[in-house]
N, C-alpha and C positions, 0 to 999 in steps of 0.2 A: 509823090516819090515812090518808084518801084523798087523792090528789094531784089538783090542779086542772090537767087535762091537755087540750088541744084534740086531739081525735082526727083524724089526717089520715093518707092513704096515702102511703107512700115515694115519692119521685119518682124518675124515671129519672136515674140518676147520670151519664149522658152528654148531658143535655139541652143543655149548652153544648159546642161543637166542640172546645175548647181544654182541657177538663179533663184529658184523657189526656196531653196534652203537658205540662201543668203537673205532674202526678203524676210524670211522668219527671223534671222539673227538680227537684222538692222531693227525690224519693229520691237524686238525684246530690248533693245539697248536704247532706243528713242525714248526720251522723256516727253510728257505732254505737260505743258505749263498754261493753266487757264488764265484768261484776262491778261495776257501780255503779247504784245506791247502796249495794248489797250483793252479796255472792257469788251467783252465779247468775242475775242480772238483765242482760239485754243492753239498755242504756239508748239511747233515740233521742235523739240531740243536735240540736235545731233551731238552735242558735246559729250555725252556719255559714250558715244562710239569711239571716240578718240582714246578712251581709257583702256580699250581692248586692241592692242597692237596687231594681234592675230586677225581680228576682224577687219581692220584697216587695210592690212596686207590682202587679204582675200577679195576685198572690194577692188583694190588697185589691179590685182592680178586679173580679176574677171573682166574689168573694164578694158584693160589692155589686150586680153585675148578678143574681146568683142570688136575692138577698133583697129587692131594691128594691121589688117589688109583693107582698109577703107581709103587709103591714100590721102590722108590728112596732112596738111601742111603746118597747122598750128591749132592750139587750143586757147580760146579765152575764157576766163574764170571771172565770174561777177563777185565784186567785194561784197563781204569778205568771206563768207562761207564758201563761195565757189573756188576759193584758192586752195582750201584743205585738201580736196582730192584732184582738182584740176591740174595743180603744179606737179604732183608725183606722177599722175598719169601721163603728162607731157613728158617727163623725164623717162619714164617706162617705154614710151613709144619713140623717144629720140627726136622730138619735135619742139619748137618754141612754145612756151607759155606766155600768153599776153594778158595782163590784169586789166579789167575793166573796173574803174575805181569811181567813187563819189566825186562830185564837182570839187576842184580845188586841191586834190590830193596828188595830182600828176604834174611834174615839172615840164617845161617847154610847151610846144604847141600841141593842142588836143582837138579832137572831135567830140562833140557832145550830143546827147539825146535827152530830152525831157520826157518824162512818162508818168502815168497815175499808177498807184498800186493799192493793195487792199485797204491800207490805213493811211493814205495821204498821197504825196506826189514827190518825185526826186528827179535829180539830174545825174546821168553817169557819163563817164568821159574814157577815152582810149587815146594813147599818144599817137599823134600824126606819123605815119610812117612805120608803125609797129607792125602793121599787116601790109602785105604786097598786093598789088593788083592781081586778081585771079587766084589767090590763096584759097585753098579749101580748108574751111574752119569748123570746128566743133565749138558750140556754145554749151559750157558747163556751169551748173550752179547746184546747190545742194537740194533744194526744194522747188518743184513747180506748184505755185498755188494758182493765182488767177492768170498767170502768163505775161503781165505787164512788163516785168523786169527782163524776161528772156526775149520778148519781142523787142524791147528797146536795145538790148545787146546785139540782137539780129539787125537792127537798123544801123548801129555803129558798124559792125562787120560790113555792111552793104556800103556805107558811106565811105569806107575806107578802100572800096574797090575790090574787096574779097567777096568770097561767095560761102554762104551758110550751108555746110554739108549736112548738119544735123544738130540735135540738141540731146543733152544728158543730164539726168537729175539722179541724186540718190533716191529720193523720195517724190512721188507725185501725189498731191491731194486732189484725187479725181473728182470729188463733189464740188470743188470750186471751178471746174471747166477751163482751167489753164490750157489743157491739150487742144480743147475746141478752138482757142484762140490761135494756136500755133499750127493746127491741122490744115488750114487753108493754105499754108506755105508749102504744103506736100514735101515736107523733110522727115527724115528719120529722127524720132523722138524715142530715146531708150531710157527707161526708168528701171532701178533696180527694185523698188518697192512702191506699191500703189495702195493708198489709203482710200 
């Protein structure tokens, strides 16, 4: 199966002057939890970010500024941590937010995608008809690790007839190579913080 992907060149990640400052703030708020959800994993807990409403607002405003002229038709957010910033970003941009959920969580007819992740496998779904043929879609999640979840989300977007316009993550764990899995798609990948 081939993906419907709009080919664009990656953008200069420092295009907005406050991204590096925002990156520092994000990392000062993120908590590292060793051996979660299993032995050997160093989990990046973004929950402390939500205790700082000013930081959350800066993140949303920064992302909205970055994406305002990109011609997006919708944002898909991956359950559940992709909902935290994906939904308010969609509101700020005045476009629909489409949730991608774990298997069995959405009513009605769904499209599903099975994939491997860093500590097991999973199935995600999107409601049929939520995305329209040709919609330009941003895939949003909190953390880019190995890239399996983001790639599965892109597959769902493509199966829906929409086009992946880009990917957005609050944090990218560069040492896991998830961006390398997404780079062959030649899409815009924008991260606020890179570890």
